[in-house]
GUNUMAR-913628 format. One record per residue (C-alpha): residue in three letters; x, y, z. Coordinates in steps of 0.25 Angstrom, whole numbers, padded with zeros to 4 digits, always signed. Layout:
alaXYZ ...
# end
This chain:
met+0117-0005+0058 ser+0129-0002+0059 ser+0136-0006+0046 leu+0125-0001+0039 asn+0127+0014+0043 ser+0141+0012+0041 thr+0139+0013+0027 val+0134+0026+0027 ser+0143+0036+0031 ser+0139+0044+0044 thr+0146+0056+0039 ala+0141+0057+0023 pro+0130+0068+0023 phe+0120+0062+0014 val+0118+0045+0019 arg+0114+0036+0011 pro+0115+0021+0016 leu+0115+0010+0009 phe+0103+0003+0018 phe+0093+0004+0026 tyr+0088-0005+0039 ile+0072-0009+0039 ser+0068-0009+0052 gly+0057-0017+0050 phe+0049-0025+0061 ser+0063-0028+0065 asn+0058-0023+0079 leu+0045-0030+0078 pro+0042-0043+0086 tyr+0038-0057+0080 val+0044-0050+0067 asn+0045-0062+0060 tyr+0031-0065+0060 tyr+0027-0050+0055 tyr+0037-0054+0042 ile+0029-0067+0040 phe+0015-0060+0041 phe+0020-0051+0030 cys+0024-0062+0023 cys+0011-0067+0022 ile+0005-0055+0019 tyr+0014-0053+0007 cys+0008-0065+0002 ile-0005-0063+0003 thr-0004-0050-0002 ile+0002-0054-0015 leu-0008-0067-0017 ala-0021-0058-0015 asn-0015-0046-0023 ser-0012-0056-0035 phe-0027-0063-0034 ile-0034-0048-0033 met-0028-0043-0045 leu-0028-0057-0052 ile-0044-0056-0049 ile-0044-0041-0055 tyr-0034-0046-0067 met-0045-0058-0071 glu-0057-0053-0069 gln-0064-0044-0079 ser-0073-0037-0069 leu-0064-0033-0060 his-0056-0026-0071 thr-0062-0010-0067 pro-0056+0002-0060 lys-0057-0002-0047 tyr-0050-0014-0048 val-0039-0010-0056 ala-0037-0001-0044 val-0037-0013-0034 phe-0028-0020-0044 asn-0018-0010-0044 leu-0020-0012-0028 ala-0017-0026-0028 val-0005-0024-0036 val-0001-0011-0026 asp-0002-0021-0013 met+0007-0031-0020 cys+0017-0022-0025 gly+0016-0014-0009 ser+0017-0029-0002 thr+0030-0033-0012 ala+0038-0019-0010 leu+0035-0022+0005 ile+0034-0034+0013 pro+0045-0043+0004 lys+0054-0033+0008 met+0050-0035+0023 ile+0051-0051+0021 glu+0065-0049+0016 ala+0070-0042+0028 phe+0063-0053+0037 leu+0070-0065+0030 phe+0084-0061+0028 asp+0084-0052+0038 ser+0088-0041+0030 gln+0082-0027+0033 phe+0090-0018+0026 ile+0089-0013+0013 thr+0096-0004+0003 tyr+0093+0010+0003 glu+0089+0009-0012 ala+0079-0003-0008 cys+0075+0004+0003 leu+0069+0017-0005 ala+0062+0005-0016 asn+0057+0000-0005 met+0050+0011+0000 phe+0046+0016-0013 phe+0039+0005-0016 val+0033+0003-0002 his+0027+0017-0001 phe+0023+0017-0017 phe+0014+0005-0016 asn+0010+0008-0001 ser+0006+0022-0009 leu-0001+0015-0019 gln-0010+0006-0011 ser-0015+0019-0006 leu-0017+0027-0016 thr-0025+0014-0022 leu-0035+0014-0011 val-0037+0029-0016 ile-0039+0023-0031 leu-0049+0012-0025 ser-0057+0022-0017 tyr-0059+0033-0030 asp-0064+0020-0036 arg-0074+0017-0025 phe-0079+0032-0024 val-0080+0033-0041 ala-0089+0020-0040 ile-0098+0025-0028 cys-0098+0038-0031 phe-0101+0040-0044 pro-0103+0024-0049 leu-0110+0029-0063 lys-0097+0036-0068 tyr-0089+0025-0062 his-0083+0020-0073 ile-0081+0033-0081 ile-0072+0039-0067 ile-0066+0026-0067 ser-0060+0018-0078 lys-0050+0006-0078 asn-0040+0014-0084 gly-0043+0026-0076 met-0041+0018-0063 ala-0029+0014-0068 leu-0021+0028-0072 ile-0027+0033-0057 ile-0017+0021-0053 ala-0007+0024-0063 ile-0005+0037-0056 thr-0005+0033-0043 trp+0005+0024-0045 val+0013+0035-0054 leu+0009+0046-0042 thr+0012+0037-0030 ala+0027+0031-0033 val+0030+0046-0038 ile+0028+0050-0024 ile+0034+0041-0018 ser+0049+0039-0026 val+0047+0055-0022 thr+0047+0050-0008 val+0057+0040-0008 ala+0068+0047-0017 leu+0069+0057-0006 ile+0074+0046+0002 asn+0087+0049-0005 arg+0090+0063+0000 leu+0089+0057+0017 ser+0101+0055+0023 phe+0101+0041+0029 cys+0115+0044+0041 gln+0109+0038+0054 ser+0099+0026+0053 val+0095+0018+0040 val+0086+0010+0051 ile+0071+0009+0044 asn+0061+0009+0054 ser+0051+0003+0045 phe+0047-0012+0037 phe+0052-0005+0023 cys+0060+0007+0021 asp+0048+0016+0022 his+0051+0030+0019 gly+0045+0039+0033 pro+0056+0031+0043 met+0067+0029+0031 tyr+0067+0044+0029 arg+0068+0049+0044 leu+0079+0042+0044 ala+0087+0053+0037 cys+0096+0064+0044 asn+0094+0075+0031 asp+0083+0082+0031 asn+0069+0072+0028 tyr+0058+0082+0027 pro+0057+0081+0012 asn+0057+0064+0015 ser+0046+0069+0026 ile+0036+0076+0018 met+0036+0067+0007 ala+0032+0056+0017 lys+0020+0063+0021 ile+0017+0068+0005 cys+0017+0053+0002 ile+0008+0048+0015 thr-0002+0062+0011 met-0002+0056-0004 val-0004+0040-0001 leu-0010+0038+0012 phe-0019+0051+0018 ala-0023+0056+0007 pro-0027+0041-0002 leu-0034+0041+0013 val-0041+0053+0013 leu-0044+0052-0001 ile-0049+0038+0000 leu-0060+0044+0013 val-0065+0055+0004 ser-0069+0043-0007 tyr-0076+0036+0004 val-0082+0047+0010 cys-0088+0050-0004 ile-0092+0036-0005 ile-0100+0035+0007 phe-0109+0049+0002 ala-0111+0042-0010 leu-0117+0029-0002 leu-0125+0037+0006 lys-0133+0042-0007 ile-0135+0028-0012 ala-0150+0026-0007 thr-0148+0010-0003 lys-0142+0004+0008 glu-0138-0008-0003 gly-0131+0001-0012 arg-0122+0009-0001 leu-0118-0006+0004 lys-0115-0011-0011 ala-0106+0003-0014 met-0099+0002+0000 lys-0097-0010-0003 thr-0086-0009-0014 cys-0077+0001-0004 thr-0075-0010+0006 ser-0063-0016+0000 his-0057-0003-0002 leu-0061+0003+0011 leu-0055-0008+0019 leu-0042-0006+0011 val-0042+0007+0013 ala-0043+0004+0029 met-0033-0005+0029 phe-0023+0002+0022 tyr-0025+0017+0028 leu-0029+0014+0043 pro-0015+0008+0046 val-0008+0017+0039 ser-0015+0029+0043 ala-0014+0026+0057 thr+0002+0023+0056 tyr+0003+0038+0051 ile-0006+0045+0060 ala-0001+0036+0073 ala+0016+0041+0067 ile+0009+0055+0067 ser+0003+0057+0079 ser+0009+0049+0089 ser+0024+0041+0089 ile+0021+0024+0084 his+0029+0014+0086 pro+0038+0010+0074 asn+0033-0004+0075 ala+0021-0001+0077 arg+0022+0009+0064 ile+0029-0004+0055 ile+0019-0015+0059 asn+0005-0005+0055 ser+0015+0001+0045 ser+0018-0015+0041 leu+0004-0021+0041 ser-0001-0009+0033 ser+0008-0009+0022 ala+0008-0024+0020 ile-0008-0029+0026 pro-0016-0019+0016 pro-0009-0027+0001 met-0013-0040+0007 leu-0027-0037+0012 asn-0032-0027+0001 pro-0035-0039-0011 ile-0041-0048-0001 ile-0050-0036+0005 tyr-0054-0032-0012 thr-0055-0048-0015 leu-0066-0052-0002 lys-0072-0038-0003 thr-0074-0035-0017 glu-0086-0041-0023 glu-0081-0040-0036 ile-0068-0046-0034 met-0076-0059-0028 lys-0085-0060-0040 ala-0070-0060-0048 ile-0064-0073-0040 lys-0078-0080-0040 lys-0077-0079-0055 leu-0064-0082-0060 tyr-0064-0092-0048 lys-0077-0097-0056 arg-0070-0095-0070 lys-0057-0104-0064 val-0066-0114-0059 ile-0073-0117-0073 thr-0059-0115-0081 cys-0054-0126-0072 arg-0066-0134-0076 asn-0065-0133-0089 cys-0050-0139-0089 trp-0055-0149-0084 
# end
């Protein structure tokens, strides 16, 4: 570490290091098993999301606004896991936790970008359920495939702009003391707090990002489900209410998996001190596990996808019999 610090002049008014050191899970017991666990998570994530994307692409009945959003969620999950986990596995396999300054900023951008998109995609899915249950007769008028694609495209662009500004502000910081990032990737918060000069703009931008991609989406989802509950109470039969609510179970599970661990970490950090290892473990699991479970939950808990899988399987069996 001393050799790394020697590459920058301690007397320079502005210091931009050549490398950063990601401490990651170095202080955790049995860390080897943790890395193997993440490797398994990544393999399942890629396979499960590829499977659900293939099902949606091949089955014509799933070419609806809702499954355009589900397809987008699968893409985001795959990209987010790819931005995060392979770099962690590389550090484990080659015992190299150093990362160049430019690569660190790129890693920061892509991890935060796809995590933010996952949060906003859950909002889009809640909007879809809100319209489907509260305005069932106007659903196809309010939401179309092209309209859903436009909403998703706008979300990608706005998120890219917000995260780009956040990452770009790092360039104004001087790192004249420590270059050790106490996280499992180039995390924005632990990184900007290492700066020797004024990091107030970075702190403000961090709060804006957390509000726009975490707490505001969660509030919108909660408001949408309050409206959904009131709409369900107006349905005359119990069977009708249960049938309508059943279409929301997959989304509710996804929301709980994504927001509860992340919100708990932020609340604990604000209200009291949280041990760095506890923060790292909770943040890493909340970043890696939802992308793996999202396609599994949608496959097992969504009737349309199960029907599509059975239909494609029967079609494949018939095709194979005809070949013989």
